[in-house]
N, C-alpha and C positions, 0 to 999 in steps of 0.2 A: 504494500500500500504506500502510495506517494502522499505525503502530508504537505498540502499546499499552505501557504503562509497564513491565510485567514483562520485556519484551525488553531495554530499556536497563538495567534493574536486573540482569538475569542477565549482560549484556554487561560491566558494570563492576564487579561484586561480587568480593570475594575468594572463592577456591574454597570451596564449601560442604563440610560434613562428610558430609552425606547423599549416598549414591552416585547416586541418581536426579537430584537437583538438580545435582550436580557434572557429570553427563553432559549435562543440559540446558544448563548454562552453556557447556560445551565446544562443543556443537552450535550454540548461539547465536553464539559467537565465530567458529566456522567459517562459519556462514551469513553473518554480517556481513562477513567477509573475502572470501568467494568469490561470494556470490549477491546481496548488497544492491544492487550496481550494475546489476542486471537490472531493477530496479523504481524507480519514482518514489516516494520515501518522504514521508509526511506525519505530523504529530502534531496535537494539539489543545491548547488551554490546560489542559485537564484533565490530560493527560500531563505537561506542563511543571510544573503545580502539584504533582502527585504526585512527580515526579522531584526537585523542590526540597525535599521533606520529608526528615526524618531527619537523620542525622549530616551536618554541613556539608561535610566533606571528600568524602564519597561523593556528596552532592547535587551538588557542583561537578563531579565526574567525570561523573555522569549528564547534567547540563545541557550539559557540553562536547560530549558525543557528539551531543546533539540540536541544538546550535547550527547555525543555517543551514537547518534543515528547514522547509518551508512549514507554516504553522499553519492548520488548518481551524477556522472559527468554530462555536461551539455555537449555531446559529441557533434561532429559536423553533420551527421545524419539527423540529429535532433534539431539543429539549427535550420537545416533544409526543410524538415517537416513543419517547423514553426512558420517559416516563410510561406510554405504552401497553404497552411491553415488560414493565413491572412490574405494571401493572393487570390485564393479561390473562394473567399467570402464568408465562411462560417464564423470566423473570428475577425472583428473589426480592427483596422490598423492601429488604433490607439490602444488596443489590448494586446500588443505584441508580446509582452511579458507573460500574459495568460496563455497565449499560444505556445510559448516556450515551456511552461509548466506541463501542458498537455503533451507536447512533443517529447520532452525528456522522459516522462512516465511511459509513453507509448514505445519509444525505441528501446527502452530497457525491459520491455515485456511485463510491466507492472499491471497487476489485475485491477486494482482500484486506485482512483485519484480522489482523495477526500478533501472537500472544500466547502466553504460557505459562499464562494463567489458564484452566485446564481445569475449574474449579469452576463458573464463571458465563458464560464466553464460548465457548471452544473445547470445548464439551461436547456429545457426540453425543446425549445424551438431551434436551437443550434446543434443539438446532439446528432441528428441525422447527417448534417453537413460535415461535422467534425469526423464522425465515423466513416463517412464516404471518402473524405480526403485521405485519412489514415489508411484505409483498406486499398484505395487506388494506388498508394505508394508501397503496398506490401506489408503493412503493419496491422496488428489487431489492437484497437484502441482499448484503454482501460475503461472500466465503469466509472463514470463521472458522477459522484454522489456526495451527499451531506451525511454528517453523523446520524441524523434522524433516520435515514434510510437503512442504516446498519445497526440499529438497536434491536435487540431481541425483545419479544413480548414477555 
């Protein structure tokens, strides 16, 4: 499972004021506590770079959670796939970093990409296009999902 930056951000952030975001934070913490050990977790240098941004105190907290997780390289194949995801339309140009998250997970054969980015990654309207581009280039895309989708009843 590839852990995208929004997961660690929600996991470590102070409780949000917005009801939906606060619920997502709670779900993320619950998933991390109960379900994360069911998966092999991976990140990329992109996740580490994003997690290191912003307020230094919160950045240290995010990076501490990620410490020790295996890091997947942004290979030339991943960079080319990310460019294709943007060029062929499923991912908008301003979301090229999101395309890179998808591409890194894809070329490394990761089964799940866990995210709260429902604008450009776990987006039902974009999913078919993302999967099509990946498969046309010979890759099987990961399941793009949120922690809520991976909670057991």
